[in-house]
PDB file of N, CA, C and O in Angstrom:
ATOM      1  N   MET A   1      82.772 244.728 -14.529  1.00  0.00           N
ATOM      2  CA  MET A   1      83.689 245.713 -13.929  1.00  0.00           C
ATOM      3  C   MET A   1      84.795 246.043 -14.992  1.00  0.00           C
ATOM      4  O   MET A   1      85.307 245.144 -15.660  1.00  0.00           O
ATOM      5  N   LYS A   2      85.130 247.294 -15.119  1.00  0.00           N
ATOM      6  CA  LYS A   2      86.120 247.765 -16.105  1.00  0.00           C
ATOM      7  C   LYS A   2      87.469 247.267 -15.647  1.00  0.00           C
ATOM      8  O   LYS A   2      87.721 247.113 -14.452  1.00  0.00           O
ATOM      9  N   ASP A   3      88.331 247.017 -16.610  1.00  0.00           N
ATOM     10  CA  ASP A   3      89.761 246.707 -16.258  1.00  0.00           C
ATOM     11  C   ASP A   3      90.402 247.991 -15.812  1.00  0.00           C
ATOM     12  O   ASP A   3      90.144 249.042 -16.398  1.00  0.00           O
ATOM     13  N   LYS A   4      91.213 247.942 -14.814  1.00  0.00           N
ATOM     14  CA  LYS A   4      91.897 249.141 -14.294  1.00  0.00           C
ATOM     15  C   LYS A   4      93.322 249.140 -14.833  1.00  0.00           C
ATOM     16  O   LYS A   4      93.963 248.096 -14.947  1.00  0.00           O
ATOM     17  N   LEU A   5      93.797 250.329 -15.159  1.00  0.00           N
ATOM     18  CA  LEU A   5      95.174 250.479 -15.474  1.00  0.00           C
ATOM     19  C   LEU A   5      96.020 250.345 -14.198  1.00  0.00           C
ATOM     20  O   LEU A   5      95.614 250.777 -13.119  1.00  0.00           O
ATOM     21  N   THR A   6      97.190 249.743 -14.349  1.00  0.00           N
ATOM     22  CA  THR A   6      98.062 249.532 -13.203  1.00  0.00           C
ATOM     23  C   THR A   6      99.494 249.815 -13.583  1.00  0.00           C
ATOM     24  O   THR A   6      99.845 249.831 -14.762  1.00  0.00           O
ATOM     25  N   PHE A   7     100.281 250.028 -12.626  1.00  0.00           N
ATOM     26  CA  PHE A   7     101.743 250.158 -12.821  1.00  0.00           C
ATOM     27  C   PHE A   7     102.412 249.601 -11.527  1.00  0.00           C
ATOM     28  O   PHE A   7     101.809 249.562 -10.454  1.00  0.00           O
ATOM     29  N   LYS A   8     103.658 249.185 -11.689  1.00  0.00           N
ATOM     30  CA  LYS A   8     104.398 248.714 -10.551  1.00  0.00           C
ATOM     31  C   LYS A   8     105.659 249.494 -10.352  1.00  0.00           C
ATOM     32  O   LYS A   8     106.348 249.901 -11.288  1.00  0.00           O
ATOM     33  N   LEU A   9     105.936 249.689  -9.036  1.00  0.00           N
ATOM     34  CA  LEU A   9     107.193 250.422  -8.685  1.00  0.00           C
ATOM     35  C   LEU A   9     107.882 249.574  -7.632  1.00  0.00           C
ATOM     36  O   LEU A   9     107.235 248.867  -6.859  1.00  0.00           O
ATOM     37  N   THR A  10     109.189 249.656  -7.613  1.00  0.00           N
ATOM     38  CA  THR A  10     109.976 249.014  -6.589  1.00  0.00           C
ATOM     39  C   THR A  10     110.427 250.025  -5.562  1.00  0.00           C
ATOM     40  O   THR A  10     111.157 250.961  -5.886  1.00  0.00           O
ATOM     41  N   GLU A  11     110.010 249.851  -4.356  1.00  0.00           N
ATOM     42  CA  GLU A  11     110.374 250.794  -3.281  1.00  0.00           C
ATOM     43  C   GLU A  11     111.027 250.020  -2.156  1.00  0.00           C
ATOM     44  O   GLU A  11     110.436 249.079  -1.627  1.00  0.00           O
ATOM     45  N   ASP A  12     112.236 250.401  -1.782  1.00  0.00           N
ATOM     46  CA  ASP A  12     113.034 249.748  -0.790  1.00  0.00           C
ATOM     47  C   ASP A  12     113.133 248.181  -1.063  1.00  0.00           C
ATOM     48  O   ASP A  12     113.046 247.345  -0.163  1.00  0.00           O
ATOM     49  N   GLY A  13     113.313 247.898  -2.335  1.00  0.00           N
ATOM     50  CA  GLY A  13     113.406 246.504  -2.733  1.00  0.00           C
ATOM     51  C   GLY A  13     112.132 245.676  -2.782  1.00  0.00           C
ATOM     52  O   GLY A  13     112.180 244.480  -3.069  1.00  0.00           O
ATOM     53  N   ILE A  14     111.047 246.272  -2.518  1.00  0.00           N
ATOM     54  CA  ILE A  14     109.717 245.633  -2.582  1.00  0.00           C
ATOM     55  C   ILE A  14     108.900 246.197  -3.692  1.00  0.00           C
ATOM     56  O   ILE A  14     108.679 247.405  -3.779  1.00  0.00           O
ATOM     57  N   GLU A  15     108.435 245.286  -4.572  1.00  0.00           N
ATOM     58  CA  GLU A  15     107.608 245.718  -5.694  1.00  0.00           C
ATOM     59  C   GLU A  15     106.155 245.861  -5.242  1.00  0.00           C
ATOM     60  O   GLU A  15     105.582 244.964  -4.624  1.00  0.00           O
ATOM     61  N   LYS A  16     105.568 247.045  -5.579  1.00  0.00           N
ATOM     62  CA  LYS A  16     104.207 247.324  -5.234  1.00  0.00           C
ATOM     63  C   LYS A  16     103.435 247.663  -6.502  1.00  0.00           C
ATOM     64  O   LYS A  16     103.967 248.269  -7.432  1.00  0.00           O
ATOM     65  N   GLU A  17     102.165 247.256  -6.519  1.00  0.00           N
ATOM     66  CA  GLU A  17     101.314 247.568  -7.635  1.00  0.00           C
ATOM     67  C   GLU A  17     100.362 248.719  -7.254  1.00  0.00           C
ATOM     68  O   GLU A  17      99.854 248.763  -6.133  1.00  0.00           O
ATOM     69  N   TYR A  18     100.132 249.626  -8.178  1.00  0.00           N
ATOM     70  CA  TYR A  18      99.316 250.739  -7.981  1.00  0.00           C
ATOM     71  C   TYR A  18      98.238 250.803  -9.091  1.00  0.00           C
ATOM     72  O   TYR A  18      98.476 250.409 -10.232  1.00  0.00           O
ATOM     73  N   PHE A  19      97.082 251.296  -8.726  1.00  0.00           N
ATOM     74  CA  PHE A  19      95.953 251.397  -9.665  1.00  0.00           C
ATOM     75  C   PHE A  19      95.713 252.828  -9.992  1.00  0.00           C
ATOM     76  O   PHE A  19      95.636 253.675  -9.102  1.00  0.00           O
ATOM     77  N   ILE A  20      95.591 253.116 -11.274  1.00  0.00           N
ATOM     78  CA  ILE A  20      95.443 254.517 -11.771  1.00  0.00           C
ATOM     79  C   ILE A  20      93.944 254.817 -11.693  1.00  0.00           C
ATOM     80  O   ILE A  20      93.116 254.064 -12.206  1.00  0.00           O
ATOM     81  N   ILE A  21      93.620 255.925 -11.045  1.00  0.00           N
ATOM     82  CA  ILE A  21      92.284 256.411 -10.960  1.00  0.00           C
ATOM     83  C   ILE A  21      91.985 257.361 -12.147  1.00  0.00           C
ATOM     84  O   ILE A  21      90.945 257.272 -12.799  1.00  0.00           O
ATOM     85  N   LYS A  22      92.925 258.250 -12.383  1.00  0.00           N
ATOM     86  CA  LYS A  22      92.684 259.267 -13.424  1.00  0.00           C
ATOM     87  C   LYS A  22      94.059 259.790 -13.896  1.00  0.00           C
ATOM     88  O   LYS A  22      94.982 260.033 -13.120  1.00  0.00           O
ATOM     89  N   MET A  23      94.115 259.941 -15.233  1.00  0.00           N
ATOM     90  CA  MET A  23      95.294 260.597 -15.837  1.00  0.00           C
ATOM     91  C   MET A  23      94.762 261.839 -16.567  1.00  0.00           C
ATOM     92  O   MET A  23      93.690 261.807 -17.170  1.00  0.00           O
ATOM     93  N   PHE A  24      95.537 262.935 -16.499  1.00  0.00           N
ATOM     94  CA  PHE A  24      95.154 264.176 -17.184  1.00  0.00           C
ATOM     95  C   PHE A  24      96.349 265.043 -17.442  1.00  0.00           C
ATOM     96  O   PHE A  24      97.441 264.834 -16.913  1.00  0.00           O
ATOM     97  N   THR A  25      96.104 266.012 -18.267  1.00  0.00           N
ATOM     98  CA  THR A  25      97.191 267.010 -18.676  1.00  0.00           C
ATOM     99  C   THR A  25      96.789 268.403 -18.117  1.00  0.00           C
ATOM    100  O   THR A  25      95.646 268.833 -18.269  1.00  0.00           O
ATOM    101  N   TYR A  26      97.725 269.072 -17.488  1.00  0.00           N
ATOM    102  CA  TYR A  26      97.530 270.407 -16.976  1.00  0.00           C
ATOM    103  C   TYR A  26      98.779 271.236 -17.276  1.00  0.00           C
ATOM    104  O   TYR A  26      99.886 270.831 -16.920  1.00  0.00           O
ATOM    105  N   ASN A  27      98.615 272.402 -17.930  1.00  0.00           N
ATOM    106  CA  ASN A  27      99.747 273.246 -18.252  1.00  0.00           C
ATOM    107  C   ASN A  27     100.841 272.445 -18.980  1.00  0.00           C
ATOM    108  O   ASN A  27     102.018 272.570 -18.643  1.00  0.00           O
ATOM    109  N   ASN A  28     100.467 271.628 -19.969  1.00  0.00           N
ATOM    110  CA  ASN A  28     101.391 270.852 -20.805  1.00  0.00           C
ATOM    111  C   ASN A  28     102.196 269.828 -20.007  1.00  0.00           C
ATOM    112  O   ASN A  28     103.230 269.359 -20.482  1.00  0.00           O
ATOM    113  N   LYS A  29     101.747 269.476 -18.818  1.00  0.00           N
ATOM    114  CA  LYS A  29     102.411 268.363 -18.060  1.00  0.00           C
ATOM    115  C   LYS A  29     101.400 267.331 -17.764  1.00  0.00           C
ATOM    116  O   LYS A  29     100.225 267.645 -17.576  1.00  0.00           O
ATOM    117  N   ASP A  30     101.822 266.077 -17.713  1.00  0.00           N
ATOM    118  CA  ASP A  30     100.973 264.923 -17.493  1.00  0.00           C
ATOM    119  C   ASP A  30     100.938 264.587 -15.955  1.00  0.00           C
ATOM    120  O   ASP A  30     101.960 264.638 -15.271  1.00  0.00           O
ATOM    121  N   TYR A  31      99.780 264.263 -15.480  1.00  0.00           N
ATOM    122  CA  TYR A  31      99.531 263.947 -14.054  1.00  0.00           C
ATOM    123  C   TYR A  31      98.732 262.699 -13.973  1.00  0.00           C
ATOM    124  O   TYR A  31      98.034 262.312 -14.909  1.00  0.00           O
ATOM    125  N   MET A  32      98.849 262.039 -12.774  1.00  0.00           N
ATOM    126  CA  MET A  32      98.004 260.873 -12.536  1.00  0.00           C
ATOM    127  C   MET A  32      97.563 260.874 -11.096  1.00  0.00           C
ATOM    128  O   MET A  32      98.287 261.364 -10.231  1.00  0.00           O
ATOM    129  N   ILE A  33      96.470 260.373 -10.835  1.00  0.00           N
ATOM    130  CA  ILE A  33      95.948 260.193  -9.491  1.00  0.00           C
ATOM    131  C   ILE A  33      95.854 258.633  -9.331  1.00  0.00           C
ATOM    132  O   ILE A  33      95.282 257.960 -10.188  1.00  0.00           O
ATOM    133  N   TYR A  34      96.385 258.111  -8.298  1.00  0.00           N
ATOM    134  CA  TYR A  34      96.467 256.661  -8.205  1.00  0.00           C
ATOM    135  C   TYR A  34      96.312 256.188  -6.726  1.00  0.00           C
ATOM    136  O   TYR A  34      96.364 256.990  -5.793  1.00  0.00           O
ATOM    137  N   THR A  35      96.129 254.915  -6.563  1.00  0.00           N
ATOM    138  CA  THR A  35      96.019 254.310  -5.184  1.00  0.00           C
ATOM    139  C   THR A  35      96.768 252.985  -5.207  1.00  0.00           C
ATOM    140  O   THR A  35      97.083 252.442  -6.266  1.00  0.00           O
ATOM    141  N   GLU A  36      97.046 252.477  -3.999  1.00  0.00           N
ATOM    142  CA  GLU A  36      97.682 251.209  -3.828  1.00  0.00           C
ATOM    143  C   GLU A  36      96.693 250.129  -3.555  1.00  0.00           C
ATOM    144  O   GLU A  36      95.718 250.373  -2.844  1.00  0.00           O
ATOM    145  N   ASN A  37      96.880 248.972  -4.065  1.00  0.00           N
ATOM    146  CA  ASN A  37      95.997 247.846  -3.799  1.00  0.00           C
ATOM    147  C   ASN A  37      94.558 247.978  -4.101  1.00  0.00           C
ATOM    148  O   ASN A  37      93.727 247.286  -3.513  1.00  0.00           O
ATOM    149  N   ASN A  38      94.221 248.893  -5.051  1.00  0.00           N
ATOM    150  CA  ASN A  38      92.870 249.200  -5.445  1.00  0.00           C
ATOM    151  C   ASN A  38      92.055 249.680  -4.200  1.00  0.00           C
ATOM    152  O   ASN A  38      90.835 249.525  -4.142  1.00  0.00           O
ATOM    153  N   ASP A  39      92.748 250.239  -3.257  1.00  0.00           N
ATOM    154  CA  ASP A  39      92.174 250.826  -1.997  1.00  0.00           C
ATOM    155  C   ASP A  39      92.093 252.323  -2.114  1.00  0.00           C
ATOM    156  O   ASP A  39      93.094 253.023  -1.965  1.00  0.00           O
ATOM    157  N   THR A  40      90.886 252.824  -2.384  1.00  0.00           N
ATOM    158  CA  THR A  40      90.737 254.277  -2.696  1.00  0.00           C
ATOM    159  C   THR A  40      90.777 255.174  -1.471  1.00  0.00           C
ATOM    160  O   THR A  40      90.601 256.384  -1.617  1.00  0.00           O
ATOM    161  N   LYS A  41      91.000 254.649  -0.270  1.00  0.00           N
ATOM    162  CA  LYS A  41      91.001 255.548   0.814  1.00  0.00           C
ATOM    163  C   LYS A  41      92.364 256.252   0.964  1.00  0.00           C
ATOM    164  O   LYS A  41      92.439 257.328   1.557  1.00  0.00           O
ATOM    165  N   ASP A  42      93.443 255.647   0.428  1.00  0.00           N
ATOM    166  CA  ASP A  42      94.762 256.330   0.330  1.00  0.00           C
ATOM    167  C   ASP A  42      95.025 256.658  -1.116  1.00  0.00           C
ATOM    168  O   ASP A  42      95.341 255.781  -1.921  1.00  0.00           O
ATOM    169  N   VAL A  43      94.893 257.921  -1.439  1.00  0.00           N
ATOM    170  CA  VAL A  43      95.025 258.395  -2.868  1.00  0.00           C
ATOM    171  C   VAL A  43      96.251 259.230  -2.943  1.00  0.00           C
ATOM    172  O   VAL A  43      96.555 260.047  -2.073  1.00  0.00           O
ATOM    173  N   TYR A  44      96.984 258.980  -4.077  1.00  0.00           N
ATOM    174  CA  TYR A  44      98.256 259.775  -4.275  1.00  0.00           C
ATOM    175  C   TYR A  44      98.143 260.444  -5.672  1.00  0.00           C
ATOM    176  O   TYR A  44      97.327 260.059  -6.509  1.00  0.00           O
ATOM    177  N   ALA A  45      99.002 261.463  -5.872  1.00  0.00           N
ATOM    178  CA  ALA A  45      99.066 262.233  -7.080  1.00  0.00           C
ATOM    179  C   ALA A  45     100.421 262.510  -7.440  1.00  0.00           C
ATOM    180  O   ALA A  45     101.255 262.689  -6.553  1.00  0.00           O
ATOM    181  N   ALA A  46     100.750 262.568  -8.747  1.00  0.00           N
ATOM    182  CA  ALA A  46     102.160 262.841  -9.121  1.00  0.00           C
ATOM    183  C   ALA A  46     102.129 263.340 -10.606  1.00  0.00           C
ATOM    184  O   ALA A  46     101.194 263.042 -11.349  1.00  0.00           O
ATOM    185  N   LYS A  47     103.146 264.081 -10.996  1.00  0.00           N
ATOM    186  CA  LYS A  47     103.411 264.319 -12.382  1.00  0.00           C
ATOM    187  C   LYS A  47     104.141 263.057 -12.893  1.00  0.00           C
ATOM    188  O   LYS A  47     104.821 262.362 -12.138  1.00  0.00           O
ATOM    189  N   TYR A  48     103.974 262.791 -14.201  1.00  0.00           N
ATOM    190  CA  TYR A  48     104.635 261.625 -14.750  1.00  0.00           C
ATOM    191  C   TYR A  48     105.112 261.877 -16.133  1.00  0.00           C
ATOM    192  O   TYR A  48     104.674 262.825 -16.787  1.00  0.00           O
ATOM    193  N   GLU A  49     106.048 261.005 -16.618  1.00  0.00           N
ATOM    194  CA  GLU A  49     106.436 260.949 -17.966  1.00  0.00           C
ATOM    195  C   GLU A  49     106.783 259.544 -18.259  1.00  0.00           C
ATOM    196  O   GLU A  49     107.147 258.798 -17.350  1.00  0.00           O
ATOM    197  N   ILE A  50     106.684 259.127 -19.546  1.00  0.00           N
ATOM    198  CA  ILE A  50     107.120 257.777 -19.926  1.00  0.00           C
ATOM    199  C   ILE A  50     108.320 258.066 -20.886  1.00  0.00           C
ATOM    200  O   ILE A  50     108.167 258.670 -21.947  1.00  0.00           O
ATOM    201  N   LYS A  51     109.468 257.617 -20.463  1.00  0.00           N
ATOM    202  CA  LYS A  51     110.704 257.852 -21.241  1.00  0.00           C
ATOM    203  C   LYS A  51     111.348 256.492 -21.404  1.00  0.00           C
ATOM    204  O   LYS A  51     111.517 255.758 -20.430  1.00  0.00           O
ATOM    205  N   ASP A  52     111.714 256.151 -22.644  1.00  0.00           N
ATOM    206  CA  ASP A  52     112.342 254.881 -22.994  1.00  0.00           C
ATOM    207  C   ASP A  52     111.601 253.689 -22.404  1.00  0.00           C
ATOM    208  O   ASP A  52     112.170 252.723 -21.896  1.00  0.00           O
ATOM    209  N   ASN A  53     110.250 253.841 -22.516  1.00  0.00           N
ATOM    210  CA  ASN A  53     109.358 252.761 -22.116  1.00  0.00           C
ATOM    211  C   ASN A  53     109.292 252.549 -20.594  1.00  0.00           C
ATOM    212  O   ASN A  53     108.834 251.513 -20.112  1.00  0.00           O
ATOM    213  N   GLU A  54     109.764 253.562 -19.859  1.00  0.00           N
ATOM    214  CA  GLU A  54     109.816 253.536 -18.459  1.00  0.00           C
ATOM    215  C   GLU A  54     109.010 254.688 -17.793  1.00  0.00           C
ATOM    216  O   GLU A  54     109.139 255.849 -18.184  1.00  0.00           O
ATOM    217  N   LEU A  55     108.194 254.347 -16.800  1.00  0.00           N
ATOM    218  CA  LEU A  55     107.413 255.312 -16.109  1.00  0.00           C
ATOM    219  C   LEU A  55     108.238 256.077 -15.054  1.00  0.00           C
ATOM    220  O   LEU A  55     108.874 255.453 -14.205  1.00  0.00           O
ATOM    221  N   LYS A  56     108.235 257.413 -15.101  1.00  0.00           N
ATOM    222  CA  LYS A  56     108.957 258.264 -14.164  1.00  0.00           C
ATOM    223  C   LYS A  56     107.868 259.096 -13.446  1.00  0.00           C
ATOM    224  O   LYS A  56     107.024 259.713 -14.097  1.00  0.00           O
ATOM    225  N   LEU A  57     107.901 259.104 -12.071  1.00  0.00           N
ATOM    226  CA  LEU A  57     106.950 259.928 -11.342  1.00  0.00           C
ATOM    227  C   LEU A  57     107.784 261.057 -10.729  1.00  0.00           C
ATOM    228  O   LEU A  57     108.935 260.876 -10.332  1.00  0.00           O
ATOM    229  N   TYR A  58     107.136 262.249 -10.671  1.00  0.00           N
ATOM    230  CA  TYR A  58     107.708 263.438 -10.031  1.00  0.00           C
ATOM    231  C   TYR A  58     106.771 264.074  -9.075  1.00  0.00           C
ATOM    232  O   TYR A  58     105.555 264.031  -9.264  1.00  0.00           O
ATOM    233  N   GLU A  59     107.309 264.669  -8.045  1.00  0.00           N
ATOM    234  CA  GLU A  59     106.447 265.337  -7.043  1.00  0.00           C
ATOM    235  C   GLU A  59     105.729 266.498  -7.639  1.00  0.00           C
ATOM    236  O   GLU A  59     106.242 267.157  -8.543  1.00  0.00           O
ATOM    237  N   ILE A  60     104.500 266.771  -7.128  1.00  0.00           N
ATOM    238  CA  ILE A  60     103.771 267.926  -7.398  1.00  0.00           C
ATOM    239  C   ILE A  60     104.295 269.039  -6.476  1.00  0.00           C
ATOM    240  O   ILE A  60     104.310 268.869  -5.257  1.00  0.00           O
ATOM    241  N   GLU A  61     104.716 270.156  -7.037  1.00  0.00           N
ATOM    242  CA  GLU A  61     105.479 271.120  -6.190  1.00  0.00           C
ATOM    243  C   GLU A  61     104.760 272.374  -5.860  1.00  0.00           C
ATOM    244  O   GLU A  61     105.076 273.000  -4.849  1.00  0.00           O
ATOM    245  N   THR A  62     103.774 272.800  -6.679  1.00  0.00           N
ATOM    246  CA  THR A  62     103.237 274.132  -6.408  1.00  0.00           C
ATOM    247  C   THR A  62     101.729 274.042  -5.933  1.00  0.00           C
ATOM    248  O   THR A  62     101.017 273.089  -6.251  1.00  0.00           O
ATOM    249  N   ASP A  63     101.324 275.014  -5.211  1.00  0.00           N
ATOM    250  CA  ASP A  63      99.965 275.110  -4.740  1.00  0.00           C
ATOM    251  C   ASP A  63      98.994 275.169  -5.884  1.00  0.00           C
ATOM    252  O   ASP A  63      97.895 274.622  -5.803  1.00  0.00           O
ATOM    253  N   LYS A  64      99.388 275.828  -6.950  1.00  0.00           N
ATOM    254  CA  LYS A  64      98.542 275.880  -8.148  1.00  0.00           C
ATOM    255  C   LYS A  64      98.212 274.511  -8.699  1.00  0.00           C
ATOM    256  O   LYS A  64      97.071 274.200  -9.041  1.00  0.00           O
ATOM    257  N   GLU A  65      99.289 273.681  -8.773  1.00  0.00           N
ATOM    258  CA  GLU A  65      99.127 272.240  -9.236  1.00  0.00           C
ATOM    259  C   GLU A  65      98.201 271.504  -8.294  1.00  0.00           C
ATOM    260  O   GLU A  65      97.257 270.842  -8.727  1.00  0.00           O
ATOM    261  N   TRP A  66      98.474 271.621  -6.994  1.00  0.00           N
ATOM    262  CA  TRP A  66      97.701 270.884  -5.972  1.00  0.00           C
ATOM    263  C   TRP A  66      96.200 271.324  -6.081  1.00  0.00           C
ATOM    264  O   TRP A  66      95.311 270.476  -5.996  1.00  0.00           O
ATOM    265  N   ASN A  67      95.931 272.595  -6.262  1.00  0.00           N
ATOM    266  CA  ASN A  67      94.610 273.029  -6.308  1.00  0.00           C
ATOM    267  C   ASN A  67      93.885 272.440  -7.530  1.00  0.00           C
ATOM    268  O   ASN A  67      92.690 272.153  -7.458  1.00  0.00           O
ATOM    269  N   TYR A  68      94.583 272.263  -8.621  1.00  0.00           N
ATOM    270  CA  TYR A  68      93.969 271.660  -9.798  1.00  0.00           C
ATOM    271  C   TYR A  68      93.719 270.154  -9.550  1.00  0.00           C
ATOM    272  O   TYR A  68      92.676 269.620  -9.929  1.00  0.00           O
ATOM    273  N   VAL A  69      94.695 269.484  -8.907  1.00  0.00           N
ATOM    274  CA  VAL A  69      94.494 268.074  -8.560  1.00  0.00           C
ATOM    275  C   VAL A  69      93.271 267.907  -7.624  1.00  0.00           C
ATOM    276  O   VAL A  69      92.470 266.985  -7.776  1.00  0.00           O
ATOM    277  N   ASP A  70      93.166 268.796  -6.697  1.00  0.00           N
ATOM    278  CA  ASP A  70      91.976 268.787  -5.749  1.00  0.00           C
ATOM    279  C   ASP A  70      90.677 268.932  -6.525  1.00  0.00           C
ATOM    280  O   ASP A  70      89.699 268.239  -6.245  1.00  0.00           O
ATOM    281  N   SER A  71      90.669 269.864  -7.533  1.00  0.00           N
ATOM    282  CA  SER A  71      89.450 270.010  -8.314  1.00  0.00           C
ATOM    283  C   SER A  71      89.094 268.733  -9.069  1.00  0.00           C
ATOM    284  O   SER A  71      87.924 268.367  -9.183  1.00  0.00           O
ATOM    285  N   ILE A  72      90.125 268.064  -9.581  1.00  0.00           N
ATOM    286  CA  ILE A  72      89.853 266.781 -10.340  1.00  0.00           C
ATOM    287  C   ILE A  72      89.370 265.754  -9.348  1.00  0.00           C
ATOM    288  O   ILE A  72      88.468 264.989  -9.687  1.00  0.00           O
ATOM    289  N   LEU A  73      89.912 265.682  -8.134  1.00  0.00           N
ATOM    290  CA  LEU A  73      89.425 264.704  -7.086  1.00  0.00           C
ATOM    291  C   LEU A  73      87.985 264.984  -6.739  1.00  0.00           C
ATOM    292  O   LEU A  73      87.201 264.051  -6.563  1.00  0.00           O
ATOM    293  N   SER A  74      87.615 266.251  -6.636  1.00  0.00           N
ATOM    294  CA  SER A  74      86.282 266.648  -6.321  1.00  0.00           C
ATOM    295  C   SER A  74      85.317 266.117  -7.392  1.00  0.00           C
ATOM    296  O   SER A  74      84.262 265.558  -7.090  1.00  0.00           O
ATOM    297  N   ASN A  75      85.721 266.315  -8.647  1.00  0.00           N
ATOM    298  CA  ASN A  75      84.870 265.860  -9.714  1.00  0.00           C
ATOM    299  C   ASN A  75      84.704 264.389  -9.771  1.00  0.00           C
ATOM    300  O   ASN A  75      83.635 263.880 -10.107  1.00  0.00           O
ATOM    301  N   ILE A  76      85.797 263.674  -9.430  1.00  0.00           N
ATOM    302  CA  ILE A  76      85.749 262.217  -9.450  1.00  0.00           C
ATOM    303  C   ILE A  76      84.730 261.757  -8.367  1.00  0.00           C
ATOM    304  O   ILE A  76      83.936 260.845  -8.595  1.00  0.00           O
ATOM    305  N   GLY A  77      84.781 262.426  -7.169  1.00  0.00           N
ATOM    306  CA  GLY A  77      83.851 262.085  -6.137  1.00  0.00           C
ATOM    307  C   GLY A  77      82.406 262.272  -6.422  1.00  0.00           C
ATOM    308  O   GLY A  77      81.542 261.646  -5.807  1.00  0.00           O
ATOM    309  N   GLU A  78      82.137 263.159  -7.383  1.00  0.00           N
ATOM    310  CA  GLU A  78      80.732 263.485  -7.754  1.00  0.00           C
ATOM    311  C   GLU A  78      80.168 262.445  -8.719  1.00  0.00           C
ATOM    312  O   GLU A  78      78.951 262.353  -8.883  1.00  0.00           O
ATOM    313  N   ASN A  79      81.036 261.661  -9.358  1.00  0.00           N
ATOM    314  CA  ASN A  79      80.588 260.721 -10.386  1.00  0.00           C
ATOM    315  C   ASN A  79      80.166 259.396  -9.737  1.00  0.00           C
ATOM    316  O   ASN A  79      79.756 258.469 -10.437  1.00  0.00           O
TER     317      ASN A  79
END
């Protein structure tokens, strides 16, 4: 089995680990699709940047972005 990329975030004082399913660039912005606890039934997506060695996540705001993310998810499901 391949090693999976992970990252950790602290939410409400609790550290959680997330598994990255896919990272990609769209319109010169970086995005990731990820899941918690390696459980792919709950999948999340966000824009991200790494600044000063720290991961920052940002909400996806437009329908155009979500449509592209959906197309990526569809392609993942076909593999």
